[in-house]
C-alpha positions in Angstrom: 241.8 11.4 77.4 244.0 8.4 76.3 242.1 5.3 75.3 242.3 2.5 77.8 244.7 -0.3 76.7 243.0 -3.6 75.8 243.3 -6.0 78.8 244.0 -8.8 76.3 247.0 -6.8 74.9 248.3 -6.4 78.4 248.0 -10.1 79.1 249.6 -11.0 75.7 252.5 -8.7 76.4 253.1 -10.4 79.8 253.0 -13.8 78.2 255.4 -12.7 75.4 257.9 -11.2 77.9 257.8 -14.6 79.8 259.0 -16.4 76.6 255.7 -17.5 75.0 255.6 -17.6 71.2 253.1 -15.5 69.3 251.2 -18.5 68.0 250.8 -19.8 71.6 249.6 -16.5 72.9 247.1 -16.1 70.1 245.8 -19.7 70.7 245.5 -19.3 74.5 243.8 -15.9 74.3 241.6 -16.9 71.3 243.0 -14.1 69.1 244.1 -14.0 65.5 247.9 -14.3 65.4 248.1 -11.2 63.2 246.5 -9.2 66.1 249.1 -10.3 68.6 251.9 -9.6 66.1 250.6 -6.1 65.5 250.5 -5.4 69.2 254.1 -6.6 69.5 255.3 -4.2 66.8 253.1 -1.3 67.8 254.0 -1.4 71.5 257.7 -2.5 70.9 257.6 -5.5 73.2 261.0 -6.7 71.8 262.8 -3.8 73.4 261.5 -4.8 76.9 262.2 -8.5 76.2 265.8 -7.6 75.1 266.3 -5.6 78.4 265.2 -8.6 80.4 267.4 -10.9 78.5 270.3 -8.6 79.0 269.8 -8.5 82.8 269.5 -12.3 82.9 272.7 -12.7 80.8 274.7 -10.4 83.1 273.6 -12.4 86.2 274.4 -15.8 84.6 277.6 -14.9 82.6 280.8 -16.5 83.7 281.8 -19.9 85.1 280.8 -20.9 88.6 283.2 -20.2 91.5 285.9 -22.9 91.5 285.3 -24.1 88.0 288.5 -25.7 86.6 287.4 -26.5 83.0 289.5 -23.7 81.5 292.6 -24.1 83.7 295.7 -24.3 81.6 294.2 -23.2 78.3 291.7 -20.5 79.0 288.4 -19.8 77.3 288.3 -17.8 74.0 287.5 -14.2 74.2 283.8 -13.2 73.6 282.9 -16.9 73.8 279.3 -17.4 72.7 278.9 -21.1 73.0 276.0 -20.8 75.4 274.1 -18.4 73.2 271.5 -19.9 70.9 272.1 -17.5 68.1 275.8 -16.8 68.7 276.9 -18.1 65.3 274.3 -16.1 63.4 274.9 -12.9 65.4 278.6 -13.1 64.5 278.2 -13.2 60.7 274.7 -11.9 59.9 273.2 -8.4 60.1 271.3 -7.6 63.2 268.0 -7.3 61.3 268.5 -10.8 59.9 269.2 -12.3 63.4 266.1 -10.6 64.7 264.0 -12.3 62.1 265.6 -15.6 62.9 264.8 -15.2 66.6 261.1 -14.6 65.8 260.8 -17.5 63.3 258.7 -20.4 64.5 260.4 -23.8 65.1 257.4 -26.0 64.4 257.3 -27.1 60.7 253.6 -26.5 60.6 254.0 -22.9 61.7 256.8 -22.3 59.2 254.5 -23.7 56.4 251.7 -21.5 57.7 253.9 -18.4 57.4 254.8 -19.4 53.8 251.1 -19.8 52.9 250.3 -16.4 54.3 253.1 -14.7 52.4 252.0 -16.5 49.1 248.4 -15.6 49.6 249.2 -11.9 50.5 251.3 -11.7 47.3 248.4 -12.9 45.2 246.0 -10.4 46.8 248.5 -7.5 46.4 248.9 -8.4 42.7 245.2 -7.7 42.3 245.8 -3.9 42.8 249.2 -3.7 41.1 248.2 -5.5 37.9 244.6 -4.5 37.8 243.3 -3.7 34.2 240.3 -1.3 34.2 239.0 -1.8 30.6 240.0 -2.2 27.0 241.4 1.4 26.9 243.7 0.8 29.8 247.0 1.2 27.9 250.4 1.7 29.5 253.1 3.6 27.7 256.6 3.5 29.2 259.7 5.2 28.1 262.5 2.5 28.0 265.3 4.3 26.2 266.8 7.7 25.3 269.8 8.5 23.3 271.1 12.0 22.2 273.0 12.1 18.9 274.7 14.9 17.2 271.7 15.7 15.0 269.0 13.3 16.1 267.5 12.4 19.5 266.3 8.8 19.8 263.7 7.7 22.2 262.2 4.2 22.7 258.8 3.5 24.2 257.0 0.3 25.2 253.3 0.1 24.7 251.2 -2.5 26.6 247.7 -2.9 25.5 244.9 -3.9 27.9 244.8 -7.5 26.5 248.6 -7.8 26.9 248.5 -6.7 30.5 245.5 -8.9 31.3 247.2 -11.9 29.7 250.4 -11.4 31.7 248.4 -11.0 34.9 246.5 -14.2 34.3 249.7 -16.1 33.7 251.4 -14.7 36.8 248.3 -15.3 38.9 248.0 -18.9 37.7 251.7 -19.6 38.7 251.2 -18.0 42.1 248.0 -19.9 42.7 249.8 -23.2 41.8 252.5 -22.4 44.4 249.9 -21.6 47.0 247.9 -24.8 46.3 251.1 -26.8 46.7 251.9 -25.1 50.1 248.4 -25.8 51.3 248.6 -29.4 50.2 251.9 -29.8 52.2 250.3 -28.2 55.2 247.4 -30.5 55.0 249.5 -33.6 54.7 251.9 -32.6 57.5 249.0 -31.7 59.7 247.3 -35.1 59.4 250.6 -36.9 59.7 251.0 -35.3 63.2 247.4 -34.8 64.0 247.7 -35.8 67.7 250.5 -33.4 68.3 248.9 -30.4 66.4 247.3 -27.5 68.3 243.7 -26.6 67.9 244.7 -23.5 66.0 246.9 -25.5 63.6 243.9 -27.8 62.9 241.5 -24.9 62.4 243.8 -23.2 59.9 243.2 -25.7 57.1 239.5 -24.8 57.0 240.3 -21.2 56.9 242.8 -21.7 54.0 240.3 -23.6 52.0 237.7 -20.9 52.4 240.1 -18.2 51.4 241.5 -20.1 48.3 237.9 -20.8 47.1 237.9 -17.1 46.2 240.9 -17.7 43.9 239.8 -20.9 42.2 236.5 -19.9 40.6 234.1 -21.0 43.4 232.5 -17.6 43.9 230.7 -14.9 42.1 233.7 -12.6 42.1 235.5 -14.8 39.6 232.4 -15.0 37.4 232.4 -11.2 37.4 236.0 -11.2 36.4 235.3 -13.5 33.5 232.7 -11.1 32.2 235.2 -8.2 32.3 237.7 -10.4 30.4 235.0 -11.1 27.8 234.5 -7.4 27.3 238.2 -6.9 26.8 238.9 -9.8 24.5 235.5 -9.9 22.8 235.9 -6.4 21.5 239.0 -7.3 19.5 242.4 -5.7 19.6 
């Protein structure tokens, strides 16, 4: 028996098809924006929204009866002056235009997306650049050349301390970028406090709580320091 669809998802879809932004839907339904975004992708709301827009554009296309604006010179073929993304759709790939259409217009929301992307990159790096212990050595073949009598191969060896050092440097740069974005968000938020939504105001507290995990204010970072001590303390 198929699982009953969440009533909130039904309501969110209805609001989206009526032109509401994802951030507005999430705020009004008291949901995380990521949940609404996942529903949109999973249930392909965009296809239905496109169908509605197509029907609407067919009904409204063309000048009103008796309009004389183009008399004598005519309008250019495939004129898109009335379309919001006409210029972009003419020169950019369809996927790019689709992204532009979904982008928020509020500067705070744009900054919020940048913060999320930066934070996600830092978290993802934890698994990609993770160093298990001192014996975690990576050997990579970087060159191969066949000669008449000799075959030459070149290999790169990365010791655990090399990899850990590179990781810490990259992590520090990424954290600095994230901190800068958060500072911009905080300043812009308070500059336009009266115009900000409740969700936009609540985000800053969430950001601070999340970044505490990356700046040494929790036990996880202390545990990481102990691991690094084991790696570096044992010598190369």
